[in-house]
C-alpha positions in Angstrom: 75.8 104.1 88.6 74.6 105.2 92.1 77.5 103.5 93.9 76.0 104.1 97.3 72.7 102.3 96.4 74.6 99.5 94.7 76.8 98.9 97.7 73.9 98.8 100.1 72.0 96.5 97.8 74.9 94.1 97.6 75.1 94.0 101.5 71.4 93.1 101.7 71.8 90.4 99.1 74.9 88.8 100.6 73.4 89.0 104.1 70.9 86.3 102.9 73.8 83.9 102.6 76.5 85.3 105.1 76.1 87.3 108.3 78.0 90.4 107.1 76.1 92.7 109.4 73.2 92.4 111.9 71.3 95.1 110.1 69.1 93.7 107.4 67.1 96.5 105.8 68.8 98.8 103.3 67.5 101.8 105.2 69.1 100.8 108.5 72.4 100.0 106.6 72.3 103.5 105.1 71.6 105.4 108.2 73.5 103.4 110.8 76.5 102.2 108.8 76.9 104.2 105.6 76.0 107.7 106.7 77.7 107.2 110.1 80.9 106.2 108.3 81.0 109.6 106.6 81.4 111.3 110.0 85.1 110.5 109.6 85.3 113.6 107.3 84.7 115.7 110.4 88.1 114.8 111.7 90.2 114.9 108.6 90.1 116.4 105.1 89.4 113.4 102.9 89.3 115.4 99.7 93.1 115.3 99.5 95.0 112.3 98.0 95.7 110.6 101.3 96.5 107.0 102.1 94.0 105.5 104.4 93.8 102.2 106.1 90.6 100.6 107.5 91.4 98.1 110.1 88.8 95.4 110.8 86.7 96.5 107.9 84.1 93.8 108.1 81.6 94.4 105.3 83.6 97.6 104.3 82.7 100.2 107.1 83.8 102.8 107.3 86.3 102.4 104.4 84.0 101.8 101.4 81.6 104.7 102.0 84.6 107.0 102.4 86.1 105.8 99.1 82.8 106.2 97.3 82.3 109.7 98.6 86.0 110.8 98.4 87.3 108.9 95.4 90.7 110.5 95.4 91.9 108.7 98.4 94.1 105.6 98.3 92.6 103.0 100.5 93.5 99.6 102.0 91.0 97.5 103.9 92.0 94.8 106.2 90.1 92.0 108.0 91.0 88.5 109.2 87.7 87.0 108.1 88.0 85.7 104.5 84.3 85.8 103.6 84.2 89.5 104.5 87.3 90.3 102.4 85.7 88.3 99.6 82.7 90.6 99.8 84.8 93.7 99.9 86.8 92.6 96.9 83.6 92.0 95.0 82.3 95.5 95.9 85.6 97.0 94.8 85.4 95.3 91.4 81.6 95.9 91.0 81.9 99.6 91.7 85.2 100.0 89.8 86.9 101.6 92.8 90.3 102.7 91.8 93.3 102.6 94.2 91.4 100.4 96.6 92.7 96.9 97.8 92.2 94.4 100.6 94.3 92.3 102.9 93.1 89.2 104.6 95.2 89.2 107.8 95.4 90.0 111.4 96.4 93.6 112.0 99.4 92.5 114.1 100.8 90.5 111.2 100.1 93.1 108.5 101.8 95.8 110.5 105.1 94.1 109.8 105.0 94.9 106.1 103.0 98.2 106.3 104.5 99.9 109.2 104.0 103.7 109.2 102.8 103.8 105.6 99.5 105.5 106.0 98.3 109.1 106.6 95.1 107.9 108.4 94.0 104.7 110.1 90.3 104.2 110.9 88.5 101.5 112.7 84.9 100.9 113.8 83.5 98.5 116.5 86.6 96.3 116.6 88.0 96.4 120.2 88.5 98.6 123.3 90.6 101.6 122.6 93.7 100.4 124.4 93.8 97.2 122.2 92.7 99.1 119.1 95.6 101.5 119.5 98.0 98.7 119.3 96.3 97.4 116.2 96.1 100.8 114.4 98.9 103.2 115.5 101.8 101.2 114.1 100.3 101.7 110.5 100.2 105.5 110.9 103.0 107.9 109.7 104.4 110.4 112.1 102.1 113.4 111.9 99.2 111.2 110.8 95.9 110.3 112.6 94.2 107.3 114.0 90.4 107.8 114.2 88.3 105.4 116.2 84.5 105.4 115.8 83.1 104.7 119.3 79.8 104.7 121.0 78.5 107.3 123.5 80.3 105.9 126.6 83.9 106.4 126.1 85.4 108.1 129.2 86.3 104.9 130.9 87.9 103.6 127.6 89.9 106.8 127.2 91.3 106.6 130.7 92.2 103.0 130.3 93.9 103.7 126.9 96.0 106.7 128.1 99.1 104.6 128.7 98.8 102.5 125.5 98.4 105.6 123.4 101.5 107.2 124.9 103.7 104.1 124.6 102.7 103.6 120.9 103.6 107.2 120.0 100.3 108.9 120.0 98.4 111.5 122.0 94.6 112.2 122.1 94.0 115.2 119.8 90.2 115.5 120.2 86.9 113.7 120.6 84.2 114.7 118.2 80.5 114.2 119.2 78.4 112.6 116.4 75.0 111.0 116.4 76.1 107.5 117.1 78.7 108.5 119.8 82.2 109.9 119.3 85.1 110.1 117.0 88.3 109.6 119.0 91.1 111.3 117.2 94.7 110.3 118.0 97.7 112.1 116.5 100.9 110.1 115.9 103.7 112.1 117.4 106.6 109.7 117.1 107.5 106.2 115.8 105.8 103.2 117.5 108.5 101.2 119.3 109.5 98.1 117.1 108.2 95.6 119.7 104.6 96.8 118.9 102.3 95.4 117.8 103.0 92.2 119.7 102.3 88.8 118.3 98.8 88.1 116.9 96.3 87.6 119.8 98.5 89.1 122.5 97.2 92.7 122.5 93.6 91.4 123.1 94.7 89.0 125.9 97.2 91.3 127.6 96.2 95.0 126.8 98.8 97.7 127.4 
């Protein structure tokens, strides 16, 4: 089975019933979502048996392409929208992806159970970096990485997120230029204070 093609075909079919992604053609989905997701491998060695969390996974990006191409990883995908999690569950079963699971939850709530359990957290097109850091860094082990896929205009976001990243136990390691923009790579240096993340909805309303 060509798992990449099967996954993209499923998105095209489900898009006819639900708005999984604004991209409708298989070619656009492959180029702008699937192939772009694989850029994460430029920031971390995904061939190792790491534990990875995809926060705000939507239709499964970047997590499902990463799992297809790097099958040894253990992956958890989280989203608060049930129909998107239903789709990702369907894909995991259809493609027989081992050591892959989903959680339908807000990130702020899921972090209570899964605090500092992951080597890598990734996220794509979910929120501004200061808010996204509060969603993601609590999941990451000390010494692990949070990798945010961002567009080409990131300098203002980086400046606005400096305080949040520091408070949450991280530091900017590097930014890697890719075709769609940048990978912002944040290293977890110390434990995130227990008061973070704050209650669901608060990080977005009152960013650090």
